[in-house]
C-alpha positions as CSV (number, residue, x, y, z in Angstrom):
1,M,0.0,0.0,0.0
2,W,1.3,3.4,-1.0
3,T,2.3,5.8,1.9
4,P,3.3,9.5,2.0
5,A,6.8,8.4,2.9
6,E,7.2,7.7,-0.9
7,L,6.7,11.3,-1.8
8,E,9.6,13.0,-3.5
9,L,8.1,16.4,-2.7
10,P,6.0,17.0,0.5
11,V,3.1,18.5,-1.5
12,V,-0.4,17.2,-2.1
13,A,-2.8,18.8,-4.5
14,A,-6.1,19.3,-2.8
15,P,-9.1,17.7,-4.5
16,M,-11.3,20.7,-5.5
17,A,-14.8,19.7,-6.5
18,G,-16.8,21.7,-8.9
19,G,-14.2,22.0,-11.7
20,P,-10.8,23.3,-10.5
21,S,-9.3,19.8,-10.1
22,T,-8.4,18.3,-13.4
23,P,-6.4,15.3,-14.7
24,A,-3.9,17.8,-16.0
25,L,-3.5,19.5,-12.7
26,A,-3.1,16.1,-10.8
27,A,-0.5,14.9,-13.4
28,A,1.5,18.1,-13.1
29,V,1.7,17.8,-9.3
30,N,2.6,14.1,-9.7
31,D,5.4,14.9,-12.2
32,A,6.8,17.4,-9.8
33,G,7.1,14.7,-7.1
34,G,4.0,15.4,-5.2
35,L,0.6,13.6,-5.0
36,G,-2.1,14.6,-7.5
37,F,-5.7,14.3,-6.6
38,L,-9.0,14.1,-8.5
39,A,-12.3,15.3,-7.1
40,G,-14.8,12.5,-7.3
41,A,-17.6,14.5,-5.7
42,L,-20.3,16.5,-7.5
43,K,-20.0,14.7,-10.8
44,A,-21.4,11.6,-12.5
45,R,-19.8,8.3,-12.0
46,G,-19.0,8.1,-15.7
47,K,-17.1,11.4,-15.5
48,V,-15.0,10.1,-12.6
49,T,-14.2,7.1,-14.8
50,E,-13.2,9.3,-17.7
51,E,-10.9,11.5,-15.5
52,I,-9.2,8.5,-14.0
53,A,-8.4,7.1,-17.5
54,H,-7.3,10.5,-18.6
55,L,-5.0,10.9,-15.7
56,R,-3.5,7.5,-16.2
57,A,-2.8,8.4,-19.8
58,L,-0.8,11.4,-18.5
59,T,1.2,9.8,-15.7
60,D,2.0,6.4,-14.3
61,K,2.5,7.8,-10.8
62,P,0.2,7.2,-7.8
63,F,-2.7,9.6,-7.3
64,G,-5.8,10.0,-5.1
65,V,-9.5,10.4,-5.6
66,N,-11.7,12.2,-3.1
67,L,-15.4,11.5,-2.2
68,F,-17.9,13.3,-0.1
69,V,-19.5,11.2,2.6
70,P,-23.3,11.7,2.5
71,A,-25.2,12.7,5.6
72,N,-26.8,9.8,7.5
73,T,-30.1,11.7,7.2
74,A,-30.2,11.3,3.4
75,G,-33.8,10.4,2.5
76,K,-35.0,11.2,6.0
77,P,-35.2,15.0,6.2
78,A,-36.3,16.7,9.4
79,T,-39.5,18.8,9.1
80,E,-37.6,22.0,10.1
81,D,-35.0,21.3,7.4
82,V,-37.6,20.9,4.7
83,E,-39.3,24.2,5.8
84,A,-36.0,26.1,6.0
85,V,-34.9,24.9,2.6
86,E,-38.3,25.8,1.1
87,A,-38.0,29.3,2.5
88,Y,-34.6,29.7,1.0
89,R,-35.8,28.4,-2.3
90,R,-38.5,31.0,-2.4
91,R,-36.0,33.7,-1.6
92,L,-33.7,32.6,-4.4
93,A,-36.6,32.4,-6.8
94,E,-37.5,36.0,-6.0
95,F,-33.9,37.1,-6.4
96,L,-33.5,35.4,-9.7
97,E,-37.0,36.2,-10.9
98,T,-37.4,32.7,-12.1
99,A,-38.4,29.3,-10.7
100,V,-35.9,27.4,-8.7
101,P,-36.4,23.5,-8.8
102,E,-37.3,21.7,-5.7
103,P,-34.5,19.9,-3.9
104,D,-33.8,16.2,-4.1
105,W,-33.8,14.8,-0.5
106,Q,-32.6,11.4,-1.7
107,D,-29.3,12.7,-3.1
108,T,-26.2,10.9,-2.0
109,D,-24.0,12.0,-4.9
110,D,-24.0,8.3,-6.0
111,Y,-21.6,7.6,-3.2
112,A,-22.0,3.8,-3.2
113,G,-21.6,3.6,-6.9
114,K,-18.4,5.7,-6.9
115,L,-17.0,3.5,-4.1
116,E,-17.5,0.4,-6.3
117,L,-15.9,2.2,-9.2
118,L,-12.8,3.1,-7.1
119,L,-12.5,-0.4,-5.8
120,E,-12.2,-1.5,-9.4
121,A,-10.0,1.4,-10.6
122,R,-7.7,1.1,-7.6
123,P,-6.1,4.6,-7.2
124,A,-3.3,4.7,-4.6
125,V,-5.5,6.8,-2.3
126,V,-9.2,7.3,-1.6
127,S,-9.9,10.2,0.7
128,F,-13.1,11.2,2.5
129,T,-14.6,14.6,3.2
130,F,-17.6,15.4,5.5
131,G,-17.3,12.3,7.6
132,L,-15.9,8.8,7.8
133,P,-16.6,5.8,5.7
134,E,-18.1,2.6,7.2
135,E,-15.7,0.1,8.7
136,E,-16.6,-2.4,5.9
137,T,-15.6,0.2,3.3
138,V,-12.2,0.8,4.9
139,A,-11.7,-3.0,4.9
140,K,-12.6,-3.3,1.3
141,L,-10.3,-0.5,0.2
142,H,-7.5,-2.0,2.2
143,R,-8.0,-5.4,0.5
144,A,-7.7,-3.6,-2.8
145,D,-4.4,-2.1,-1.6
146,I,-5.9,1.4,-1.4
147,S,-4.7,3.8,1.3
148,V,-7.6,5.4,3.1
149,W,-7.4,9.1,4.1
150,A,-9.8,11.1,6.1
151,M,-10.1,14.9,6.4
152,V,-10.5,16.1,10.0
153,T,-10.9,19.4,11.7
154,S,-10.4,18.5,15.3
155,A,-8.5,16.1,17.6
156,Q,-11.8,14.3,18.4
157,D,-12.5,13.5,14.8
158,A,-8.9,12.5,14.3
159,R,-9.2,9.9,17.1
160,A,-12.3,8.5,15.5
161,A,-10.6,8.2,12.1
162,E,-7.6,6.4,13.7
163,A,-9.9,4.0,15.5
164,L,-11.7,3.2,12.3
165,G,-8.5,2.2,10.6
166,C,-7.7,5.2,8.4
167,D,-4.1,5.4,7.2
168,V,-3.5,9.1,6.9
169,L,-5.3,12.2,8.2
170,V,-5.6,15.5,6.3
171,V,-5.8,18.1,9.1
172,Q,-7.8,21.0,7.8
173,S,-7.6,24.3,9.7
174,A,-9.8,27.4,9.6
175,E,-7.6,29.0,7.0
176,A,-8.6,26.5,4.3
177,G,-10.6,27.5,1.3
178,G,-13.8,25.7,0.3
179,H,-15.8,23.6,2.7
180,R,-14.8,22.7,6.3
181,S,-14.8,19.0,6.7
182,T,-16.8,18.7,9.8
183,F,-18.6,15.4,10.4
184,S,-21.9,17.2,11.0
185,V,-23.5,19.6,8.6
186,R,-24.8,21.7,11.5
187,A,-21.5,21.9,13.3
188,E,-19.9,25.2,13.8
189,P,-16.2,24.5,13.2
190,N,-13.5,25.7,15.5
191,D,-11.4,28.6,14.4
192,Q,-8.0,27.0,15.0
193,T,-5.1,27.7,12.7
194,L,-2.6,25.1,11.6
195,E,-0.3,26.5,14.2
196,T,-2.5,25.3,17.0
197,L,-4.5,22.5,15.4
198,L,-1.6,20.4,14.0
199,P,0.2,20.0,17.3
200,E,-3.1,19.1,19.0
201,V,-3.9,16.4,16.5
202,R,-0.3,15.2,16.5
203,A,-0.6,14.7,20.2
204,A,-3.9,12.8,19.9
205,V,-3.0,10.3,17.2
206,G,-0.1,8.4,15.7
207,L,-1.1,8.4,12.1
208,P,0.8,10.4,9.4
209,L,-0.7,13.9,9.0
210,V,-1.1,16.1,5.9
211,A,-1.5,19.8,6.8
212,A,-4.3,21.7,4.9
213,G,-5.2,25.3,5.3
214,G,-4.0,28.5,3.6
215,I,-0.6,27.0,2.6
216,S,0.8,29.2,-0.2
217,S,4.6,29.4,0.5
218,P,7.5,27.1,1.1
219,A,7.9,28.7,4.6
220,Q,4.4,27.6,5.4
221,T,5.1,24.1,4.1
222,G,8.2,24.0,6.2
223,R,6.3,25.1,9.3
224,A,3.7,22.4,8.8
225,L,6.5,19.8,8.7
226,E,8.0,21.2,11.9
227,L,4.6,20.9,13.6
228,G,4.4,17.2,12.8
229,A,2.9,16.9,9.3
230,V,4.5,14.7,6.6
231,A,3.3,16.9,3.7
232,A,1.2,20.0,3.0
233,Q,-2.0,20.0,1.0
234,A,-2.6,23.1,-1.2
235,G,-5.7,23.9,-3.3
236,T,-6.0,27.7,-3.6
237,A,-2.3,28.0,-4.6
238,F,-3.1,26.0,-7.8
239,L,-6.4,27.8,-8.8
240,R,-4.7,30.2,-11.2
241,T,-2.5,27.7,-12.9
242,P,-3.0,26.8,-16.6
243,E,-4.0,23.3,-15.6
244,S,-6.7,24.4,-13.2
245,G,-10.3,23.9,-14.4
246,A,-11.5,27.1,-12.7
247,A,-13.3,29.5,-15.0
248,K,-11.3,32.5,-16.2
249,F,-13.5,35.0,-14.3
250,Y,-12.8,32.9,-11.1
251,K,-9.1,33.1,-11.7
252,D,-9.3,36.8,-12.4
253,A,-11.2,37.4,-9.2
254,L,-8.3,36.1,-7.2
255,I,-6.3,39.2,-8.3
256,D,-9.2,41.6,-8.5
257,A,-9.0,44.5,-6.0
258,R,-12.8,44.2,-5.4
259,F,-12.2,40.9,-3.7
260,S,-9.8,41.7,-0.9
261,S,-10.9,39.2,1.8
262,T,-12.4,35.8,2.3
263,A,-15.5,35.0,4.4
264,L,-17.1,31.9,5.9
265,T,-20.6,31.3,4.5
266,R,-23.4,28.7,4.1
267,A,-25.0,30.8,1.4
268,F,-24.0,28.6,-1.5
269,S,-24.2,25.0,-0.2
270,G,-25.6,24.9,3.3
271,R,-22.2,23.8,4.6
272,L,-19.8,26.3,6.1
273,A,-17.2,27.2,3.4
274,R,-14.5,29.9,2.9
275,G,-14.5,31.9,-0.3
276,L,-13.8,35.4,-1.7
277,E,-16.4,37.7,-0.1
278,N,-18.8,38.9,-2.8
279,D,-22.3,40.3,-3.1
280,F,-24.0,36.9,-2.8
281,I,-22.2,36.0,0.4
282,R,-23.0,39.4,1.9
283,G,-26.6,39.2,0.8
284,F,-27.6,35.6,1.5
285,S,-25.4,34.2,4.3
286,K,-27.9,35.2,7.0
287,Y,-30.7,33.3,5.3
288,A,-29.0,30.0,4.3
289,P,-30.0,27.0,6.5
290,A,-27.4,24.4,7.5
291,V,-28.7,21.8,5.2
292,Y,-26.5,20.0,2.6
293,P,-26.6,19.1,-0.2
294,Q,-30.1,20.5,-0.8
295,V,-29.0,24.2,-0.4
296,N,-26.2,23.4,-2.9
297,Q,-28.8,22.1,-5.3
298,L,-30.9,25.2,-5.0
299,T,-28.0,27.6,-5.7
300,R,-27.0,25.8,-9.0
301,A,-29.4,28.2,-10.7
302,V,-27.5,31.2,-9.1
303,R,-24.1,29.7,-10.2
304,A,-25.4,29.0,-13.7
305,A,-26.5,32.6,-14.0
306,A,-23.2,33.8,-12.8
307,A,-21.3,31.6,-15.2
308,E,-23.4,32.7,-18.1
309,A,-22.9,36.4,-17.2
310,Q,-19.3,35.8,-16.2
311,D,-20.2,37.6,-12.9
312,P,-18.0,36.8,-9.9
313,Q,-20.4,38.5,-7.6
314,L,-22.8,35.6,-7.8
315,M,-20.3,32.7,-8.0
316,S,-18.9,30.5,-5.2
317,L,-15.3,31.6,-5.4
318,W,-13.8,29.2,-2.9
319,A,-10.4,30.3,-1.7
320,G,-8.3,30.1,1.4
321,V,-6.6,32.9,3.3
322,G,-3.5,32.6,1.2
323,F,-5.3,33.5,-2.1
324,P,-3.2,36.7,-2.8
325,D,-0.2,34.4,-3.3
326,A,-1.8,32.3,-6.0
327,T,0.1,32.6,-9.3
328,A,-0.6,31.8,-13.0
329,E,2.6,29.8,-13.3
330,P,2.5,26.1,-14.3
331,A,1.2,23.7,-11.6
332,A,4.4,21.7,-11.5
333,D,6.3,24.9,-10.8
334,V,3.8,25.8,-8.0
335,A,4.3,22.4,-6.5
336,R,8.1,22.6,-6.6
337,R,8.0,26.0,-5.1
338,L,5.7,25.0,-2.2
339,G,7.9,21.9,-1.6
340,R,11.2,23.8,-1.6
341,V,11.7,23.8,2.2
342,A,15.0,24.2,3.9
């Protein structure tokens, strides 16, 4: 089974769902000596299959695929959640001046189907966000010689992942862009930085740790290693690279003076996430209920309108606190720079 000890460069490309992570980006990080990742969430099983084949045509090095663990309430919504989502749907419809489709309460992002696909495809790593897989799933992945990674945001979750048999923990701090990987949708994540969270998790478990959260420089990678990590995971740092699948107006927003800070919000998905603060976040954060993935389904109409109009004020521009350091250089060069620690 592959381990992070085999990395030539202590850098992992974060799996960024929604488009930014591509086979080309993963391959570039692989070729630089790091670990490339594909985002298996929020896309059809067939698309995941295509991307794995494409990546394997680009590189013969190990790579990972990430999945979102569905909430255990899938198909069994609470009455208050249904009412809250319906109120948000009406608000969005009024804002867009068009109908917003009703949410799908059975949605699991084809989690079971994608697990079967990955057991057949056998990437080196399968990582899990938003919770832990079942014990039987971990055993199946191990029998397929696949390393199991879990993203955690606290020492408590890290201990649970270790007890389950996970092999590596991705320790995600408050500085990270995109969604916080709390095991509960409703949870209000801690505000710990890597400086405090990494040592806390290091003291709690004996597993290899990968640091994630705002890492955008070799000094930050080096500090993460000093604090007990074996590698640093970066996502925002790769957003502006040629290999990134982020839309041009998304890439441009990262260097646009109008977007000078990030904010935590549930406005786009119902889960707390960090992105460039824009008009939609300012206008809708106070109304969005803590319900995922149904809120994410509702705002597809908003994001589609934003993409059509190339309007960053209505798009989920996920980014960590280190976004000002993101460059448009090739992804392999970004990976090498991040991994150039003393």
